[in-house]
C-alpha positions as CSV (number, residue, x, y, z in Angstrom):
1,M,111.3,-100.7,167.2
2,Y,110.9,-103.4,165.4
3,H,111.0,-101.4,161.4
4,E,114.8,-101.1,162.4
5,I,115.8,-104.2,161.5
6,A,117.4,-104.5,158.3
7,Q,116.8,-108.1,158.4
8,P,114.1,-108.5,159.5
9,Y,113.7,-113.3,158.4
10,A,117.6,-113.3,159.0
11,F,116.7,-111.7,162.9
12,V,114.4,-113.6,164.3
13,Y,115.8,-116.3,162.2
14,N,119.0,-117.3,164.0
15,L,116.9,-115.5,167.4
16,A,115.1,-118.3,167.5
17,P,117.7,-120.6,168.7
18,A,118.3,-119.3,171.7
19,F,114.7,-119.6,172.9
20,K,114.0,-121.7,176.0
21,P,111.2,-123.8,175.7
22,G,107.9,-121.7,176.7
23,A,109.8,-118.5,176.5
24,R,107.9,-115.6,174.6
25,V,109.3,-112.4,172.3
26,G,108.0,-108.9,172.9
27,I,108.2,-106.5,169.5
28,V,106.8,-102.8,170.3
29,D,106.6,-100.4,167.5
30,L,104.4,-98.4,166.3
31,E,101.2,-99.3,163.7
32,R,102.1,-96.9,161.0
33,P,104.1,-97.9,157.6
34,T,107.3,-99.1,158.0
35,A,107.8,-95.9,155.3
36,E,107.4,-93.7,157.7
37,H,109.2,-95.6,160.5
38,G,106.8,-98.0,161.8
39,T,105.9,-101.5,161.0
40,P,101.9,-102.4,160.5
41,I,100.7,-105.0,163.2
42,A,99.9,-107.1,160.1
43,L,102.6,-107.4,158.7
44,L,104.8,-108.3,161.1
45,R,102.4,-111.7,161.9
46,C,103.2,-112.2,159.2
47,E,106.9,-111.9,159.2
48,L,107.0,-113.5,162.1
49,A,104.7,-116.0,160.7
50,A,106.8,-117.3,157.8
51,V,109.8,-118.1,160.2
52,G,107.3,-120.0,162.4
53,Y,106.1,-117.9,164.9
54,R,103.3,-118.0,166.5
55,A,100.9,-114.6,167.7
56,I,100.0,-115.1,171.1
57,A,98.7,-111.0,172.1
58,T,98.7,-107.2,171.0
59,Y,98.6,-104.6,173.1
60,Q,97.9,-101.3,172.1
61,L,100.5,-98.5,174.8
62,A,99.5,-95.2,175.5
63,G,100.1,-92.6,172.6
64,D,100.8,-92.5,168.7
65,G,99.6,-95.8,167.7
66,G,102.6,-97.9,169.8
67,Y,101.5,-101.8,170.2
68,L,103.0,-104.4,172.4
69,A,103.0,-107.8,170.4
70,V,103.9,-111.6,172.3
71,F,105.2,-114.1,169.9
72,S,105.6,-118.1,170.9
73,P,109.4,-118.6,169.4
74,P,109.6,-122.2,166.7
75,S,110.7,-125.6,168.0
76,P,113.8,-126.7,166.5
77,A,111.2,-128.8,164.0
78,D,108.3,-125.9,163.9
79,R,110.9,-123.1,162.4
80,K,110.9,-122.9,159.3
81,P,114.9,-123.5,157.0
82,P,115.6,-120.0,154.8
83,G,114.5,-121.5,151.2
84,E,111.0,-122.0,152.9
85,I,110.6,-118.4,154.4
86,V,108.4,-117.1,151.8
87,A,108.8,-112.9,152.0
88,C,105.7,-110.6,153.2
89,K,104.7,-107.6,152.0
90,D,103.2,-104.1,153.8
91,E,99.7,-102.2,152.0
92,A,102.6,-99.8,150.0
93,G,104.1,-103.9,149.0
94,R,107.0,-103.5,150.4
95,R,110.1,-104.3,152.6
């Protein structure tokens, strides 16, 4: 679950070089506030976009509000340097 990652920007930034061209990243989480063990989909999209990932699709999962979000990782030229990454805020202004 993505909401368990303590430093999401560092994680997705450092993960990007591991992908081959054309790769996709799937993230499963719950549509809940981060304080309630979830990640609102808008916050997830914002955080990944802040590093240079591009949203491809989102699928609702059966059960209690889970989703699968699919992204394409940034190319080396599109991956934002750490100094240019702007943190996103959830509805409660936290992250």
